[in-house]
N, C-alpha and C positions, 0 to 999 in steps of 0.2 A: 655619849655617842647616840646618834639618831636611830630610830627604829629602822630595821631593814625590811625590804620588801618580802624577804623570806620569812621574817618573824611575824609581821603584823598582817599579812595578807596571804592569799592563796598563790599557787604557782602561776595562775592566770594573771594576777596582779604583777608578779615579777616579770612575766613575759611582756606585759604592756609597758612596764617601766623600761625594760631593755629595748623594746621596739621604739619607744619615744626617743631615748638617748641615741640609739643607732641612727634613727631618721635625722636627728639633728646633726650628727657627724656626717652623714651622707650629704645633707644639704650644704654643709660648709665646704666639703671637698668638691662638690659638683661644679661650682663656678671656676675652679682652677683648670678644668679641662673641657667643659662642654662647649665653649665658644671658640676654641682653637681652630676648629674646622670651618668656622663661620666668620672669621675676622674680616675678610674682604667684603662679604655681604653686609655685615653690620656697618662697616665704614661707609659704604655707598648709601645705606639707608639713612644714616644720620649726617650725611654730607660732610664726611671727614676723610681721613686717610688711614691706611693700615698702621702707620706709625702712631697716629692719634689713638687708635683702639689699643695698640700694644702699650701705650702710655697709661691708658685707663687700667689695664690689667696690672701694670707695674705699681700704680698708685694704690690699688686694692691690696696688693701684697705688702706695700709699705705701711699702710694704715694698720693692718693686722700686726705686723712686726713691732710697730711702735707702741701699740696699746695693749698687747697681750698680757704683759706682767701687771700693769695697773688694772686691767680687766679682771684678773684673778683676785686682786685685793678688793675690788668692788663687791665680788661675791661674798667675801668674808664680812663685809660691812653691812650689806642689806639682805644677806641670805642667798645661798647658791641657787635655790629654785627661782627666787624672784629675779636674780641676775639672768638666769636662763630665759625666763619668760620675757623680760624686758628686751634682752638681746634678740629674741625671736621677733618681737614686734618691730624693733628697729630694722632688723634684716628684711622682714616682710615689706616694710615701707620702702626700703631701698630697692627690692625686687620689683615692686609695683611701679616705682618711679622709673626704673630702667626699662621696663616693658613698654612704657608710654613715652620714653625720651624722644624728643624731636631733633635734638642736636647733641654734640659731644659734651658740652658743659653739663647739661642735665643728666646725661648718661653717667658722667663721672660723679656727680652728686649722689645718684642712686647706687651705682655699682661700686665705685671706689670708696666713697666716704661712708654712706649709711650702712652698706653691707659689711664694710670693713670694721666699723664700730660694733655692729651686731655680732660679728664673728668673734671679736675680742672679748665679748661678754659670754658668749655661748660656749666656746671651746674649753676655757678653764673650768666653767661650771659643770660641764659634762664629766670631767675627770673627778671632781668632788662628789657629784651626785651618784656616780657608780660606786664610789667608796661608801657613801652614806646609805645606799639602798640594797647592797648585797653583802652577805657575810664574807669574811676573809677567804674562806675556802672556795667561794663561788666567783670571786673577782677575776681570776685569770680568764675564765670563760667569758665573763661579761665584758671585760676590757678587750678581749680578742675579737668578739663579735662587733663591738663598737668601732674598733680600729679597722676591722675588715670592711665595714660599711663605708668608711671613708675611702679606702683603697679601691673598692668596687666602683664607687662613684667616679673616681679618676679613670678607671678602665672603661666604664660605660659612657663617660662624658662625650667622646667623639661620636659614638653611635647615636646617642640622644640628640646631640647637636646636629648631626647629619640628617637624621629623620626630620627634625623640626624645620631646618633650613630648606631641605629639599621639597617637602610636601606642604609645609605650613609657613611659618615665619620664625626667625630666631626669637622674636618677642614672646612667643608662646612658651619658651623655656622659662623665662622669668615670671610670666603669669602663672605657670605651673608651680614655681617655687612659692608663690603667694599662697596657693591652695595647700601645698605641703606644710607651710608654716602654720596655717589655720588648724590643720589636723594635729600638728605637734602640740600646739597650745591647748587644744581640747584634751588630748591624751595626757598632757603633763600634770593634770589634776591628780593622777594616781602616784606621782613621784613624791617620795618623802623628802622633806627639806632637811638641811643640816643647819639648825639655828645656832649662831655663835653664842657662847656663854657671856660674852661681854661685847661691847661696841668698840671695835678697833678703830684706829686712826690711820688715815692715808698720808703717807709721806709724799707731799706734792712735789717737793724739789727732787726727791729720788725718782718719782714718776717721770718728771721732765728729763732728768739725766738718762734714765733707761730708755725712754722713747727716742731721744736724740741719738744716743749711742747705737742702738739696734737699727734705727731707721737709717742713719748715715751709712753704717756698714752694709746693710742690705741694698741700699740704693747704689752704692759703689759696685756691688756684685752684679746687680741687674743691668748696669750700664756697661759692663765689661765687653759685651758683644759689639757695642757701637763705638766705644772709645779704645778698646784694647786693654789687656791686663797690665802691662808694664810699658811697652813702647806704644806711644799714641799712634792711632791709625791716621792716614792722610785725611785732612779736613776735620779731625777731631781736636778738641782743646788739649793744650799741653801746659802743665805747671812745672816749671823748672826742668823741662825736657822729659818729664815723666807723665804717663797717663794719669788723669785725675782719679781713676779708680784706686790707685795705690794710696793716694792722700786721703780719699774718703774712707777707705777701709782702716787706715791707720788712725784717722780721727775718730771713727766709730769705736775702735778698740780702746783708745785713750778715754773716751767718754764712759765706756763701760767700766774701765778701771776706776775712774773717778767716782762713778756710781757705787761700786763695791766699797771703796774707801769711805764714802759718805755713810753708807749703811753700817759699816763697822763703827764709825764714830757715833752714830745714833745709839747703837747697842751699848757702847761704852758709857753713854750718858743716861742710860736707863730708859730711853725712848723707843717707840715701836718702829722698826724699819719696814720698808716695802717688801723686802726679801731678806730672810735671815741669812747673814753671811755664813753661818755654821753649816748651812745646807751644802755648801761647796766642799766641806770636809767629810761629807757622808759618802763613803766609797760606793755603797750600793746605789744611791741616788745618782751620783755622777756617772757610774757605770751604765745605768739604764738610760740616762740622757745622752751619753755618747753613742749608744746603740741606736737610739732614736735618730740622732743626727745622721749617722751613716746609712740607716735604713732609708730615710727620706732622700738623701743624696743619690743613692743608687736607684731608688724607686722612681723619682722624678726624671732622672737621667734616662732611664729605660723608656718611660712614657714620652720622652722627647724624641728619642732615636727611632724606636720601632714604628710609630706612625709615619715618620718621615720616609723610612724605607718602603713601607707599604703604599703610601699615597703618592710620593714623588718618584722614587726609583722604579716602582712597579706600576704606578698609575692607577691604583685602586680608588674607587669612590669612597666617600666618607662612611657610607653604610658598610661596604665590604671591609674597610679598614677596622671599623669598630667590631665587626663580627670576628675578624681574625684575632683580636685581642681578648675575646671572651674566654678562651681556655685559661688565661691567667686568673680571671675572676673565679673560675670554678675551683681550682686548687687552692687559691687564697682562702676562700670561704670554708672549704673542707678542712684545711689545716687549722684555721682559727677556731672552728667549732669543735672538731673532733679531738684535737690534741688535749685540751683540758678535760674533755669528757671521758676519753678512753685512757688517758695517762695522767690522772689527777695529781700523782705524787712524783712525776718525772722531774729531773733536775732542770731548772730554768736555764742554767748555763749550757747544758748539753743541747737543749732545744734551740737556743739562740745561736750556738756555734753551727749546728746542723743547718739552720735557716740561712746563715750567712754563706756557708759553703754551697748551698743549693742556688742562691742568687748568683754567686760567682760562677758556678758551673754553667748556669743558663746563659750568662753573658759571654763566657768563653765559647760555648758550643755555637751560639748565634754568630759570633765573630768569625769562627772557622767555617761556618756554613755559607756565609755571604759570598755570592759568586754572580758573575754576569748572567749566567744561564739559570740561576736559582729562581724559584717561584715563591709565592706567598706561603706555601706549606712549610717552608723551613723554619718559620717562627713558632710553630706549634709546640714542639718539645721544649725549646728554650723557655718559652713563656709559661709552660706548665711547671718547669723547675723554679723559675723566678717567682711565680705565684705561690708555690709551695713554701719557698723561703720567706716571702713576705708574710704569709699566713702564720708560719711558725713564730716569727718575731712578734707579730701582732698578738699572738696568744699569750705572751709572757711579759712584754716590756711594760705595759700599763700597770699591771699588778706589781712588778718589781719596783717601779719608781714610787708609787703611792704607799706601798707597804714599808718603804724605807723611813717614813716619817709618821708622826701621829695624824689621826684622821682630820684634826682641826687645821692642819697645814696642807690638806689635799688640794684646795683651790689655788693656794700659792704655788704648789708644785705644778698644778695644771697650767698656770700662766707661764712658768719657766719652760715646762715641757713643750708647749705649743710654740714658744719663741724658738726653741732649739729645732723643732721639726720644720718651722718656717724657714729658718736659716739654712738647714740642710737641703730643703727643696729648692731654694733660690740658688745655692751654690751648685747643686747637682745639675740643674737645667743650664745655668750659665757655663759651667765647666764643660759639660758634654757638647754644648753648642760651639763654644770657642775652640775646643780641640778639633771638633769636626770641621769647622770652616778653615782653620789654619792648615790642617792636613789636606783638605780638599784643594785649597789654593796651591800649596806646594806641589801636590801630585798633578794638578791640571797644567800648571806652567811647565813642569818637567816634561810631561807628555807632549805638549805643544812644541817645546824647545827641541825635542828629539825627533819630531815628525818631519820627514823630508818634503811632505806635501804643503807645509806651511812656509811661505816666504819669510826671509829674515826681517823684512820691514814689519810684517804682521806680528812676528815673535817679539820684536822690540816694543811695539805699541801695546801688546797684550801684557807684557811684563810691567809696563808703567801704569796702565789703566786698572789692572786687577791686583795691584800690590796691597790694597786695603782689604781684600778678601773676595773670593769667588762666591757668588750666590749659589744656594742649593737649588738647582733647577732641574726639572724633568727634561727629557730629550725633546719633547714637544715644545716646551717653553724656550729652550735654547734655539731650536730651529726657527721659531717665530722671531727671536731676536736677530738671528743671523740673516733672515730674509730681508730685514730692513737695512742691511749693509750691502756692500758690493762683494761679499765673500763668494769665492768660486765654489763649485761643487766639491772639489778636493779639500779645500779648507773647511767647508762645512762638515764633511765626513770625518776629518781629523779631529775637529772640535767636539763632535758628538761622541767619538770614541774616547777622547780624553776626558770628557765630562762623565761618561758612564763609569770609567775606571776610577776617576777621582772621587766620585760619589761614594763608591764602595770603600775606598781607602779612608775617607772621612768617617764613615759609619763604623768601620773596624777600629779606628783610633779612639772614637768616643766610647765604644763598648770596652776596649782595653782599659781605658782610664777608670771606667766604672767597676770592672773586675778587680783592678788594683785597689780601689777604694774599699771594696768588700773584703779583700784580703787584709788590708790595713786594719779594718774593724776587729779582726780576730785578736789582735794584740791587746785589745781593751776588754775582752770578754772575761778576764779573770776577776773583774769586779762584780760580775753577775753572780748571785747566790746559787748554791747547789741544792737548796731545798725550797719547796713552795711555802709562801706565806701561810702561817697557821698550821703547817704540817706538824704532826706529832712524832715524825721520824727524827731520830737523833741526827744532829748536824755533823757533817764531816769536819775533820781537823782543818782541811783546806778552806771550807766555808767560814769557820770561826775565825781563822787568821785573816781572811779577806775582810770580814766585817769590822775587825779591829783596825 
């Protein structure tokens, strides 16, 4: 086992190591949210379209999903610290390329490809380096702070992007990432490496299968809003009368199954697999991974819905939207830091269950508070609860997954863990978006159909033209659209009223599905242990039976 920061250095060294790894996690998560408020500006600047920029974001997610498991194995091959440093250099080159990009192809090379490759090396290495630099009893706090740094980056992203776009340029965000990368590389000298006892081999065919399987599945999920989950939307492709999303998800699952069968075959032949199939039989590990999946599903769904309510329904600026999300960051950081410090021997299962219930309660309260006359202040208490729940999960899950396996498998677990979180984040965003648009469409058309101010001819035209989905528009945007038509004042007022109510119905439906996902996660918490890793307390009968 490598020397820990606690053992070979002062507490100052340990703090620098933790700061370095948390900064790396912050940097990786920042790109997922920082440019969402600036998509239109970026598209205009690189002479592209909003769809083109959204495609670049999708490609970034795909590259990470495809390479995360092989990236974890590379860390075992060349050393976790070296993989972390190389990933930072590649990521920094991608950020620099993006900041200077004159057009969309160059933007995609920098943002989607280089940054995606860098992230696939950095994220699994962070998991392994925390395990290698901190003693077992200190890992919950370390993992909690690192995970909290990533969630805070997602919460602060809209605010950072809004400030940069409003007062400077979106390019300064990526230029700032280059500076942050340089700082991380300098500080990383204090990080202790975990040198493998032997030189492992990389299963190239397994790496190809896992990349294709995960990439195909995630791509299908990401295209669900454009193509439809099952019934193809108008003008969307159709394979045997069904949306391609279904076939892509099925093909992805099949390739993942083939990958697992291939890995089992390698083990049977005495060869080294990319991922040990036995890991899937580890109840504690699979329990932690399942919680990671649900956490990121709910987390990214919330970060999709709440900014829409603030910026579109209420018309707040990017700066004010970001400021309203800050309460979530406060309770998230507080829970992630204070729970391990004040309750070092608390049951991880109890904390995880409490965190899930807090996230569910926040979603339900926000859903109930949404009203046509409500203001931005209604999000404060729900976001405090959701942040508290996210911080509680962050304080436990990283330690739960890594402590389930020997330290030498920590990078391997890191690759799988980040693949699962990436999958949960993709599904959370896509699910919340599709449920919201479907409900919005149904509610809008129902309101228009029941309005006596709207002529029957207009009702029929609306039903035909909007069957593929009603866009999520502010009242000002809809009014601008209606001004370009021959709509009467009565029709305009009816459409604005229908849009306002349908918007809220869509947001409520999205929050309801996120609350249900959180409740569903409770059914899998029995796999989370009841004692902390390295605890000297006797384990309960329940915990021992779970681990068996």
